[in-house]
C-alpha positions in Angstrom: 162.7 48.8 -21.9 162.6 48.2 -18.4 164.1 50.4 -16.1 166.8 49.5 -13.5 165.6 49.9 -9.9 166.2 53.4 -8.2 166.4 55.4 -11.9 163.1 57.4 -11.6 163.4 58.2 -7.7 167.0 58.9 -8.2 166.2 61.2 -11.3 163.3 63.0 -8.7 166.1 63.4 -6.2 167.8 65.4 -8.8 165.4 67.7 -9.5 164.0 67.9 -6.0 167.6 68.5 -4.2 167.5 72.4 -4.8 164.8 72.3 -1.7 162.4 74.1 -3.7 158.4 73.1 -4.3 158.0 71.7 -7.5 154.5 70.7 -9.0 153.4 67.5 -10.4 152.3 69.0 -13.6 155.5 70.6 -14.5 157.5 67.7 -13.2 155.6 65.8 -16.1 156.5 68.2 -18.7 160.1 68.3 -17.9 161.2 64.7 -16.9 161.4 61.9 -19.1 159.1 60.0 -17.7 155.5 59.2 -17.4 152.8 60.5 -14.3 152.7 57.2 -13.0 156.6 56.9 -12.9 156.6 60.3 -11.0 154.1 59.2 -8.7 155.4 56.0 -7.8 159.2 57.4 -7.4 157.5 60.1 -5.2 156.0 57.2 -2.9 159.4 55.5 -3.2 161.2 58.5 -1.6 158.5 58.9 1.2 159.2 55.2 2.3 162.7 56.7 2.7 161.3 59.6 4.7 162.6 62.1 2.2 159.6 63.8 1.5 157.8 66.8 3.3 154.2 65.6 4.5 153.4 68.9 5.1 153.4 69.7 1.1 149.9 70.5 -0.4 148.4 68.2 -3.1 149.9 68.0 -6.1 153.6 69.9 -4.8 156.9 67.8 -4.3 159.4 68.7 -1.9 162.3 67.3 0.1 162.1 67.4 3.6 164.7 68.8 5.8 166.0 65.8 6.8 165.7 64.4 3.2 167.5 67.2 1.7 170.7 66.9 4.5 170.7 63.0 3.2 170.7 63.9 -0.3 173.3 66.4 -0.2 175.4 64.1 1.9 175.0 61.6 -1.3 172.2 59.5 -0.5 170.6 57.6 -3.7 167.7 54.9 -3.9 169.2 51.5 -4.2 167.2 48.1 -5.4 166.6 47.1 -1.9 163.4 47.7 0.1 163.4 51.2 2.4 164.4 50.6 6.0 162.2 51.3 8.9 162.5 54.9 10.3 162.0 55.1 14.1 159.7 52.7 15.9 157.5 52.7 12.8 156.1 49.2 12.7 156.6 47.2 9.5 153.6 46.3 7.5 153.6 43.8 4.6 154.0 44.8 1.1 150.1 44.7 0.3 147.9 46.7 -2.3 146.2 48.6 0.2 149.7 49.2 2.0 151.1 51.0 -1.2 147.6 52.4 -1.8 147.7 54.5 1.4 151.4 55.3 0.7 150.2 57.1 -2.8 147.4 58.8 -1.1 149.4 60.3 1.8 151.7 61.5 -1.4 149.1 62.7 -3.7 146.8 64.7 -1.2 143.8 64.9 -4.0 143.9 61.9 -6.4 141.4 59.4 -8.5 141.4 55.7 -8.1 143.3 55.6 -11.7 146.5 57.3 -10.2 146.6 55.4 -6.7 146.2 52.0 -8.8 149.1 53.1 -11.4 151.3 53.7 -8.1 150.1 50.5 -6.0 149.3 47.9 -8.5 151.7 45.2 -8.6 149.8 42.7 -10.6 147.0 41.9 -8.3 143.9 40.1 -9.5 141.3 43.0 -8.9 142.6 46.3 -7.5 139.6 48.4 -9.0 137.1 46.7 -6.7 140.3 46.2 -3.6 140.6 50.3 -3.9 136.9 51.1 -4.1 136.4 48.7 -1.2 139.2 50.4 0.9 138.1 53.9 -0.4 134.5 52.9 0.9 136.1 52.7 4.4 137.9 55.2 4.6 135.5 58.1 3.4 133.0 56.6 6.0 135.8 56.5 8.8 136.3 60.4 7.6 139.9 59.6 6.1 138.9 60.7 2.9 136.5 63.0 0.9 134.7 62.7 -2.1 135.3 65.8 -4.1 132.5 67.3 -6.6 134.8 68.3 -9.1 136.3 65.6 -11.6 138.9 65.1 -14.1 137.9 65.0 -17.7 138.2 61.8 -19.7 140.1 61.4 -22.7 136.8 60.5 -24.6 134.1 62.9 -25.6 131.8 60.4 -24.2 133.4 60.1 -21.0 131.6 61.6 -17.6 135.3 62.4 -16.3 136.9 60.6 -12.9 135.9 61.0 -10.0 138.7 62.8 -7.2 139.0 62.1 -3.8 141.0 64.0 -1.1 142.9 62.2 1.9 142.0 64.8 4.7 143.2 62.7 7.5 146.6 61.7 7.1 147.5 60.3 10.6 150.7 58.7 9.7 152.9 56.1 7.6 150.8 52.9 8.5 148.1 51.9 6.6 144.6 51.8 8.2 143.2 48.5 8.2 139.8 47.4 7.5 138.4 44.6 10.2 135.4 42.9 8.6 134.4 40.7 11.7 134.0 43.6 13.8 133.5 46.2 11.4 136.1 48.5 12.4 139.1 50.3 10.8 141.8 50.0 12.8 144.6 53.0 12.7 147.7 51.6 13.6 149.6 55.1 13.7 146.9 56.0 16.8 145.9 53.0 18.1 142.2 53.9 17.6 139.0 51.7 16.1 136.5 53.3 14.1 133.6 51.6 13.7 132.2 51.5 10.2 129.1 48.9 9.3 128.9 47.1 6.4 132.0 48.3 4.0 130.6 48.6 0.3 132.6 49.4 -2.5 132.6 53.3 -3.6 130.4 53.4 -6.9 
């Protein structure tokens, strides 16, 4: 059954409106929605500027501003989020959505980011591997040694990554011709070299 736009984000608002810190694992147990739906909802709330950016990975809570807005009756509708302050708008691409998901998740697997960001793109797995390769090379993301256990006994597990350089809402962009990563949040270019996908 297809849910109406705003259903899961508003359900998440109803949980987070107490101002307390909630953990993703607990939210998955108490809410009737899947982990992927909850992550997407958190990304949506972050788009509206409601989430606390200083939360640890796996923690969800509203910012002070978000609490004020929610307690004044704010609800997520079907329309796109409006830009806050002087933040530049970016096109709604897979990498823009992937960056938003990384900021919300903090520590993540490729599958979790793809679940939150994919909207029918041709090869989101390759796209994300390529983007992660750039972010790792630029020092924005690190590859963690521990893995998430796979569902099959023969599975080697899933690699985990951590976003360690969260510079702002705008997704850094790789420019292949000069081979640099440009960060719109800081205005800084970082030389990368060849951007081969993560293994």
